[in-house]
C-alpha positions as CSV (number, residue, x, y, z in Angstrom):
1,M,5.2,10.3,9.9
2,P,7.1,8.8,12.5
3,K,8.7,10.5,15.3
4,D,11.0,10.4,18.1
5,V,10.9,12.0,21.5
6,K,13.1,12.5,24.2
7,Q,12.5,14.5,27.5
8,A,15.7,16.7,28.9
9,V,16.6,15.1,32.6
10,R,18.6,18.6,32.6
11,D,19.2,21.4,31.3
12,D,20.9,20.8,27.9
13,T,22.1,22.8,24.6
14,L,21.8,21.4,21.3
15,P,24.7,21.5,18.8
16,D,23.0,24.6,17.0
17,G,22.9,26.8,20.6
18,T,19.4,25.8,21.0
19,F,18.9,25.7,25.0
20,I,16.7,22.8,26.5
21,P,15.3,23.6,30.1
22,Q,15.4,20.3,32.3
23,G,11.5,18.7,31.7
24,S,11.2,20.0,28.1
25,L,10.5,17.3,25.1
26,V,12.1,17.2,22.0
27,A,10.8,15.7,18.5
28,Y,12.5,15.2,15.7
29,L,11.4,13.5,12.3
30,P,13.8,11.2,11.1
31,H,12.9,10.6,7.9
32,A,12.4,14.1,6.9
33,M,16.0,14.9,8.6
34,G,17.4,11.5,6.0
35,R,16.0,14.3,3.2
36,L,17.2,17.7,4.5
37,E,19.2,19.7,1.9
38,T,20.9,21.3,4.8
39,L,22.6,18.0,6.2
40,W,22.8,16.0,3.1
41,G,23.4,18.8,0.7
42,P,21.5,19.6,-3.0
43,D,21.1,15.5,-3.3
44,A,19.4,14.5,-0.2
45,D,16.3,13.1,-1.9
46,D,18.9,10.8,-4.4
47,F,19.7,7.6,-3.0
48,K,23.9,7.4,-2.5
49,P,24.4,4.9,-0.1
50,S,28.6,5.9,-1.3
51,R,27.8,9.2,1.2
52,F,28.5,6.4,3.9
53,L,31.8,5.5,2.6
54,S,33.4,8.3,1.6
55,E,33.0,10.2,4.8
56,K,32.9,9.7,8.7
57,Y,29.0,10.9,9.2
58,S,27.9,11.3,12.5
59,P,25.1,9.1,14.4
60,F,23.3,12.5,15.4
61,K,23.2,12.9,11.4
62,F,21.9,9.6,10.4
63,I,19.3,9.1,13.1
64,A,17.7,6.4,12.3
65,F,19.6,3.6,14.9
66,N,19.8,6.8,17.6
67,A,22.6,8.2,19.3
68,G,24.9,8.6,22.3
69,P,23.9,6.7,25.5
70,R,20.8,5.4,23.9
71,T,22.3,3.8,20.7
72,C,20.4,1.1,19.2
73,L,22.2,-2.1,20.4
74,G,21.4,-4.2,16.8
75,Q,23.2,-1.4,14.8
76,Q,26.4,-3.5,14.1
77,L,24.9,-6.3,13.5
78,A,21.8,-4.5,11.2
79,L,24.5,-3.0,9.0
80,V,26.6,-5.7,8.4
81,E,24.1,-8.0,7.5
82,A,22.4,-5.2,5.2
83,S,25.5,-5.0,3.6
84,I,26.1,-8.7,3.0
85,V,23.0,-9.1,1.8
86,L,23.2,-6.3,-0.5
87,S,26.4,-6.9,-1.8
88,L,25.4,-10.5,-2.4
89,L,22.3,-9.1,-4.6
90,Y,23.7,-6.4,-6.5
91,R,27.0,-8.6,-7.6
92,N,24.4,-11.2,-9.3
93,Y,21.6,-8.9,-10.5
94,R,20.2,-5.9,-11.5
95,V,17.4,-4.1,-10.3
96,T,15.4,-1.9,-11.9
97,V,12.3,0.0,-10.2
98,V,9.4,0.1,-12.6
99,P,9.0,4.0,-13.8
100,G,5.6,5.5,-13.3
101,Q,4.9,4.3,-9.7
102,H,3.7,6.4,-7.1
103,I,5.7,5.0,-4.3
104,T,4.3,6.1,-0.9
105,S,4.8,4.3,2.8
106,L,2.1,3.8,5.6
107,E,1.9,6.1,8.8
108,S,4.3,3.9,11.0
109,L,7.7,3.3,13.0
110,T,9.2,1.2,10.3
111,L,7.5,3.4,7.2
112,P,6.7,-0.3,5.1
113,M,5.2,0.6,1.4
114,R,1.8,1.2,1.1
115,S,1.6,-0.9,-2.2
116,G,5.1,-2.4,-2.4
117,I,7.8,-1.3,-5.2
118,R,7.3,-3.1,-8.2
119,A,10.5,-3.8,-9.8
120,V,12.8,-5.9,-12.5
121,I,15.2,-8.1,-11.3
122,S,17.5,-9.7,-14.2
123,R,20.5,-11.8,-13.8
124,R,23.8,-10.2,-14.7
């Protein structure tokens, strides 16, 4: 599972009160964090892009682009690009995932699908 590791350059305290001494390594799993019910609620596993439209979410909660002084330089472009492509796609087409698939990812930084995801695309 992809992980990100940071090293504390000075003593610090995490938002939950955990003290991190200077020099300590802290690892976190963005893929797992994106599915935590404690962060996202009981429907954490559901695909709900609306959760990012209805609330001001913290970049420390949705950590895919990092946060703080090390935020991804391409974040804004990536989000705009994804919004445009998805809005054009879903305006003109209906995408239905073929049922009965075992969808798994490969172990890598970007989590590509092991066997892809089969879907039926039909014009609206």
